[in-house]
PDB file of N, CA, C, O and CB in Angstrom:
ATOM      1  N   MET A   1       1.386  -6.752  -7.542  1.00  0.00           N
ATOM      2  CA  MET A   1       2.182  -5.781  -8.209  1.00  0.00           C
ATOM      3  C   MET A   1       1.158  -4.766  -9.021  1.00  0.00           C
ATOM      4  O   MET A   1       0.115  -4.970  -9.641  1.00  0.00           O
ATOM      5  CB  MET A   1       3.251  -6.553  -9.199  1.00  0.00           C
ATOM      6  N   ILE A   2       1.941  -3.567  -8.731  1.00  0.00           N
ATOM      7  CA  ILE A   2       1.390  -2.343 -10.025  1.00  0.00           C
ATOM      8  C   ILE A   2       3.053  -2.076 -10.817  1.00  0.00           C
ATOM      9  O   ILE A   2       4.203  -2.377 -10.497  1.00  0.00           O
ATOM     10  CB  ILE A   2       0.543  -0.283  -9.059  1.00  0.00           C
ATOM     11  N   LYS A   3       2.493  -1.434 -11.855  1.00  0.00           N
ATOM     12  CA  LYS A   3       4.576  -0.654 -12.507  1.00  0.00           C
ATOM     13  C   LYS A   3       3.823   0.137 -12.298  1.00  0.00           C
ATOM     14  O   LYS A   3       2.687   0.118 -12.773  1.00  0.00           O
ATOM     15  CB  LYS A   3       5.770  -0.671 -14.292  1.00  0.00           C
ATOM     16  N   CYS A   4       4.464   1.420 -11.202  1.00  0.00           N
ATOM     17  CA  CYS A   4       4.427   2.431 -11.168  1.00  0.00           C
ATOM     18  C   CYS A   4       5.839   3.603 -11.374  1.00  0.00           C
ATOM     19  O   CYS A   4       6.702   3.546 -10.498  1.00  0.00           O
ATOM     20  CB  CYS A   4       3.787   2.347 -10.180  1.00  0.00           C
ATOM     21  N   ASP A   5       6.010   4.513 -12.394  1.00  0.00           N
ATOM     22  CA  ASP A   5       7.089   4.892 -12.461  1.00  0.00           C
ATOM     23  C   ASP A   5       8.158   4.176 -13.141  1.00  0.00           C
ATOM     24  O   ASP A   5       9.327   4.551 -13.057  1.00  0.00           O
ATOM     25  CB  ASP A   5       7.302   5.109 -11.446  1.00  0.00           C
ATOM     26  N   GLY A   6       7.782   3.121 -13.836  1.00  0.00           N
ATOM     27  CA  GLY A   6       9.279   2.340 -14.188  1.00  0.00           C
ATOM     28  C   GLY A   6       9.425   1.575 -13.042  1.00  0.00           C
ATOM     29  O   GLY A   6      10.550   1.079 -13.109  1.00  0.00           O
ATOM     30  N   GLU A   7       8.726   1.131 -11.763  1.00  0.00           N
ATOM     31  CA  GLU A   7       8.700   0.873 -10.569  1.00  0.00           C
ATOM     32  C   GLU A   7       7.981  -0.072 -10.621  1.00  0.00           C
ATOM     33  O   GLU A   7       7.014   0.118 -11.359  1.00  0.00           O
ATOM     34  CB  GLU A   7       8.408   1.737  -9.768  1.00  0.00           C
ATOM     35  N   TYR A   8       8.031  -1.217 -10.062  1.00  0.00           N
ATOM     36  CA  TYR A   8       6.285  -2.307  -9.358  1.00  0.00           C
ATOM     37  C   TYR A   8       6.215  -1.995  -7.707  1.00  0.00           C
ATOM     38  O   TYR A   8       7.242  -1.939  -7.029  1.00  0.00           O
ATOM     39  CB  TYR A   8       6.507  -4.748  -9.489  1.00  0.00           C
ATOM     40  N   LYS A   9       5.311  -1.863  -7.332  1.00  0.00           N
ATOM     41  CA  LYS A   9       4.969  -1.547  -6.651  1.00  0.00           C
ATOM     42  C   LYS A   9       3.580  -1.975  -5.957  1.00  0.00           C
ATOM     43  O   LYS A   9       2.534  -2.068  -6.599  1.00  0.00           O
ATOM     44  CB  LYS A   9       5.229  -0.723  -6.980  1.00  0.00           C
ATOM     45  N   TRP A  10       3.710  -2.282  -4.254  1.00  0.00           N
ATOM     46  CA  TRP A  10       2.523  -2.923  -3.808  1.00  0.00           C
ATOM     47  C   TRP A  10       1.607  -2.124  -4.293  1.00  0.00           C
ATOM     48  O   TRP A  10       2.254  -1.314  -4.956  1.00  0.00           O
ATOM     49  CB  TRP A  10       2.369  -3.146  -2.399  1.00  0.00           C
ATOM     50  N   PHE A  11       0.221  -1.787  -4.388  1.00  0.00           N
ATOM     51  CA  PHE A  11      -0.880  -1.349  -4.277  1.00  0.00           C
ATOM     52  C   PHE A  11      -0.810  -0.456  -3.212  1.00  0.00           C
ATOM     53  O   PHE A  11      -1.218   0.684  -3.432  1.00  0.00           O
ATOM     54  CB  PHE A  11      -1.757  -2.272  -4.200  1.00  0.00           C
ATOM     55  N   TRP A  12      -0.418  -0.702  -2.198  1.00  0.00           N
ATOM     56  CA  TRP A  12      -1.031   0.014  -0.602  1.00  0.00           C
ATOM     57  C   TRP A  12       0.077   0.384  -0.756  1.00  0.00           C
ATOM     58  O   TRP A  12       0.497   0.214   0.388  1.00  0.00           O
ATOM     59  CB  TRP A  12      -1.568  -0.756   0.983  1.00  0.00           C
ATOM     60  N   GLU A  13       1.302   0.963  -1.580  1.00  0.00           N
ATOM     61  CA  GLU A  13       2.244   1.713  -1.160  1.00  0.00           C
ATOM     62  C   GLU A  13       1.934   3.089  -1.772  1.00  0.00           C
ATOM     63  O   GLU A  13       2.264   4.207  -1.378  1.00  0.00           O
ATOM     64  CB  GLU A  13       3.550   1.135  -1.481  1.00  0.00           C
ATOM     65  N   ILE A  14       1.217   2.711  -2.831  1.00  0.00           N
ATOM     66  CA  ILE A  14       0.464   4.144  -3.870  1.00  0.00           C
ATOM     67  C   ILE A  14      -0.585   4.211  -3.727  1.00  0.00           C
ATOM     68  O   ILE A  14      -1.265   4.588  -4.682  1.00  0.00           O
ATOM     69  CB  ILE A  14       0.445   4.224  -5.384  1.00  0.00           C
ATOM     70  N   ILE A  15      -1.040   3.972  -2.830  1.00  0.00           N
ATOM     71  CA  ILE A  15      -2.680   4.659  -2.081  1.00  0.00           C
ATOM     72  C   ILE A  15      -2.568   5.649  -1.672  1.00  0.00           C
ATOM     73  O   ILE A  15      -1.382   5.636  -1.340  1.00  0.00           O
ATOM     74  CB  ILE A  15      -3.405   4.074  -0.885  1.00  0.00           C
ATOM     75  N   ASP A  16      -3.206   7.249  -1.244  1.00  0.00           N
ATOM     76  CA  ASP A  16      -2.841   8.282  -1.417  1.00  0.00           C
ATOM     77  C   ASP A  16      -2.764   8.562   0.106  1.00  0.00           C
ATOM     78  O   ASP A  16      -3.556   7.948   0.820  1.00  0.00           O
ATOM     79  CB  ASP A  16      -3.621   9.049  -2.352  1.00  0.00           C
ATOM     80  N   ALA A  17      -1.796   9.519   0.738  1.00  0.00           N
ATOM     81  CA  ALA A  17      -1.362   9.457   2.485  1.00  0.00           C
ATOM     82  C   ALA A  17      -2.396   9.686   2.961  1.00  0.00           C
ATOM     83  O   ALA A  17      -2.372   9.224   4.102  1.00  0.00           O
ATOM     84  CB  ALA A  17      -0.306  10.471   3.200  1.00  0.00           C
ATOM     85  N   ASP A  18      -3.974  10.461   2.613  1.00  0.00           N
ATOM     86  CA  ASP A  18      -4.394  10.647   3.383  1.00  0.00           C
ATOM     87  C   ASP A  18      -5.482   8.824   4.230  1.00  0.00           C
ATOM     88  O   ASP A  18      -6.582   8.596   4.734  1.00  0.00           O
ATOM     89  CB  ASP A  18      -4.955  12.019   2.798  1.00  0.00           C
ATOM     90  N   THR A  19      -4.804   8.409   4.041  1.00  0.00           N
ATOM     91  CA  THR A  19      -5.965   6.836   3.736  1.00  0.00           C
ATOM     92  C   THR A  19      -4.179   5.300   3.909  1.00  0.00           C
ATOM     93  O   THR A  19      -4.157   4.073   3.807  1.00  0.00           O
ATOM     94  CB  THR A  19      -7.159   6.973   0.792  1.00  0.00           C
ATOM     95  N   LYS A  20      -3.186   6.243   4.161  1.00  0.00           N
ATOM     96  CA  LYS A  20      -2.212   5.364   4.419  1.00  0.00           C
ATOM     97  C   LYS A  20      -2.292   4.730   5.911  1.00  0.00           C
ATOM     98  O   LYS A  20      -1.776   3.623   6.065  1.00  0.00           O
ATOM     99  CB  LYS A  20      -0.946   6.068   4.161  1.00  0.00           C
ATOM    100  N   PHE A  21      -3.058   5.522   7.286  1.00  0.00           N
ATOM    101  CA  PHE A  21      -3.252   4.683   8.097  1.00  0.00           C
ATOM    102  C   PHE A  21      -4.253   3.282   8.275  1.00  0.00           C
ATOM    103  O   PHE A  21      -4.084   2.365   9.079  1.00  0.00           O
ATOM    104  CB  PHE A  21      -3.396   5.417   8.790  1.00  0.00           C
ATOM    105  N   LEU A  22      -5.230   3.416   7.364  1.00  0.00           N
ATOM    106  CA  LEU A  22      -6.282   2.662   7.390  1.00  0.00           C
ATOM    107  C   LEU A  22      -5.691   1.089   6.848  1.00  0.00           C
ATOM    108  O   LEU A  22      -5.859   0.013   7.422  1.00  0.00           O
ATOM    109  CB  LEU A  22      -7.462   3.408   6.472  1.00  0.00           C
ATOM    110  N   VAL A  23      -4.842   1.387   5.367  1.00  0.00           N
ATOM    111  CA  VAL A  23      -3.654   0.783   4.572  1.00  0.00           C
ATOM    112  C   VAL A  23      -2.775  -0.210   6.000  1.00  0.00           C
ATOM    113  O   VAL A  23      -3.100  -1.183   6.680  1.00  0.00           O
ATOM    114  CB  VAL A  23      -2.490   2.373   3.726  1.00  0.00           C
ATOM    115  N   ALA A  24      -2.148   0.252   5.963  1.00  0.00           N
ATOM    116  CA  ALA A  24      -1.083   0.224   7.060  1.00  0.00           C
ATOM    117  C   ALA A  24      -1.485  -0.534   8.298  1.00  0.00           C
ATOM    118  O   ALA A  24      -0.824  -1.418   8.844  1.00  0.00           O
ATOM    119  CB  ALA A  24      -0.727   1.644   7.490  1.00  0.00           C
ATOM    120  N   THR A  25      -2.863   0.015   8.730  1.00  0.00           N
ATOM    121  CA  THR A  25      -3.908  -0.631   9.723  1.00  0.00           C
ATOM    122  C   THR A  25      -3.996  -2.130   8.589  1.00  0.00           C
ATOM    123  O   THR A  25      -3.381  -3.028   9.164  1.00  0.00           O
ATOM    124  CB  THR A  25      -5.750   0.553  10.022  1.00  0.00           C
ATOM    125  N   HIS A  26      -4.423  -2.522   7.533  1.00  0.00           N
ATOM    126  CA  HIS A  26      -5.225  -3.301   7.626  1.00  0.00           C
ATOM    127  C   HIS A  26      -3.870  -4.441   7.175  1.00  0.00           C
ATOM    128  O   HIS A  26      -3.924  -5.604   7.576  1.00  0.00           O
ATOM    129  CB  HIS A  26      -6.680  -2.989   6.774  1.00  0.00           C
ATOM    130  N   SER A  27      -2.494  -3.875   6.169  1.00  0.00           N
ATOM    131  CA  SER A  27      -1.527  -4.505   6.208  1.00  0.00           C
ATOM    132  C   SER A  27      -1.532  -5.137   7.284  1.00  0.00           C
ATOM    133  O   SER A  27      -2.312  -6.055   7.033  1.00  0.00           O
ATOM    134  CB  SER A  27      -0.595  -3.916   6.006  1.00  0.00           C
ATOM    135  N   SER A  28      -1.090  -5.309   8.617  1.00  0.00           N
ATOM    136  CA  SER A  28      -0.655  -5.396   9.632  1.00  0.00           C
ATOM    137  C   SER A  28      -1.762  -6.472  10.507  1.00  0.00           C
ATOM    138  O   SER A  28      -1.345  -7.080  11.493  1.00  0.00           O
ATOM    139  CB  SER A  28      -0.401  -3.986  10.065  1.00  0.00           C
ATOM    140  N   LEU A  29      -2.954  -6.602  10.112  1.00  0.00           N
ATOM    141  CA  LEU A  29      -3.572  -7.432  11.002  1.00  0.00           C
ATOM    142  C   LEU A  29      -3.888  -8.689   9.721  1.00  0.00           C
ATOM    143  O   LEU A  29      -4.372  -9.805   9.913  1.00  0.00           O
ATOM    144  CB  LEU A  29      -5.024  -6.599  11.900  1.00  0.00           C
ATOM    145  N   SER A  30      -3.534  -8.213   8.678  1.00  0.00           N
ATOM    146  CA  SER A  30      -3.778  -9.344   6.999  1.00  0.00           C
ATOM    147  C   SER A  30      -2.172 -10.900   7.525  1.00  0.00           C
ATOM    148  O   SER A  30      -2.150 -12.131   7.534  1.00  0.00           O
ATOM    149  CB  SER A  30      -2.916  -7.650   4.482  1.00  0.00           C
ATOM    150  N   SER A  31      -0.862  -9.457   7.947  1.00  0.00           N
ATOM    151  CA  SER A  31       0.044 -10.492   8.425  1.00  0.00           C
ATOM    152  C   SER A  31       0.234 -11.494   9.289  1.00  0.00           C
ATOM    153  O   SER A  31       0.899 -12.528   9.253  1.00  0.00           O
ATOM    154  CB  SER A  31       0.699 -10.134   8.644  1.00  0.00           C
ATOM    155  N   ASN A  32      -0.819 -10.753  10.450  1.00  0.00           N
ATOM    156  CA  ASN A  32       0.132 -11.999  11.595  1.00  0.00           C
ATOM    157  C   ASN A  32      -1.889 -13.584  11.223  1.00  0.00           C
ATOM    158  O   ASN A  32      -1.908 -14.695  11.752  1.00  0.00           O
ATOM    159  CB  ASN A  32       0.437 -10.709  14.792  1.00  0.00           C
TER     160      ASN A  32
END
């Protein structure tokens, strides 16, 4: 995790919106 705006968040929650689809796909594959 990284700290952002006083909150700890997972890195992929902060990635630019244009890449969120790719990140969500990667996260889904990783969790299986």
